[in-house]
N, C-alpha and C positions, 0 to 999 in steps of 0.2 A: 328283490327278495321275495321268496314264495313262502307263504305260511300254510302249513298243512294241519288241519284239525281232524283228529280222529275221535269218534265218539264210541264209547263202549257201553252197550246196553246190557245190563245184568237183569235177568228176570227176578221177579220178587214174588213172595208169597201173598196170597189174597189176605186182605185185612181181617176177615173173619177167622182164618186159620191162625194168624198171629194172635188175635184176641183169645182164641181157644187155649193156646199154649200159655199166654199170659195169665188167664184165669186159673189154669191148672197150677201154675207156679204160685200164685197168690193163695189159692185154696189149700195148698199142701206145704206151706211154709218153706219156700225156696231157699231162704237164708240158712235153714238147718239141714239141707240136703248134703250128702257126702260130696257129691260132684254137681256143680251148677255152672260150669264154664259157659260164659257168654249169655246166660239166660236173661240178662237185663239189658243186652246191647243189640241194637239193630235187627236185621232180618234173620229169623231162625235158620234159614238155609244158607245164606251168604256168610253168616258169622258162625256157622257150625255149632249151634247150641248142643250141649251134651245130651246124648240119647235121641236126638232128632235126626232122622234120615229123610232126605227129600228126593224127588225124582231127578233125573239127569238135567232137566231144564230149570231146576230150582223153583218150580212154580206150585208145588204141593207136597205136603208131608205124606210119606208112604209108610214110615215105621216110627214108632215111639217106644223106646226101651229105657225105662227108668227103674227096672227091677233092682231091689236091694239098695236103694239110694236114700233111705231115711225119709221118704215122703210121709207126712202126717196130715190127716184131715179127710175131706171128701173129694170125690171127683166131680167137677162142675159139669152141668148139663151141656155147656158149650163145647165139650170135647167132641160132641157129635158133628161139629163143623169140619172136622178132619175127615172129609168124605172119601179121600183116596187112601186112607189108612188100611194097610194090609196086616199089620202086626202091632199089638199093644201089649207091652210088657210092664206090668206094675206089681208083680209078685214080691214078696218079702219086704213089704213096707207096712206102715201103720195106718192103713186106710180104713174108713168106716162108711157105712151107708150102702146104698145100692148103686149099681151101674146105671148111668143115665139111659133112658129109653132110646134116645137117638142112636146109640151104638148098635142097636139091632138093625138099623137101616143101612149100615155100611156094607158094601159088597166089594168083592175083589174081582 
């Protein structure tokens, strides 16, 4: 008998990017969002968190679109850990405060 073992290696998001998204969810009351599919489960890329778009290798977040999703609160400074972000959609929510300074360092 021959046993063949196949390993599937799925890429995963850097821990600081996961933390950034988790911080955003906590700071903006994720439980009250209109859509929060998978936001408390696993890797944001592999579990396709609502509004999160990753690169084709699933190694970094490239788009975050949570416009009109009933977010309330402030945007945490850790959002600046999303260094490959090319789009950030947060309009039509109840957000207060300033955008974190780190967002100014994001380049496309």
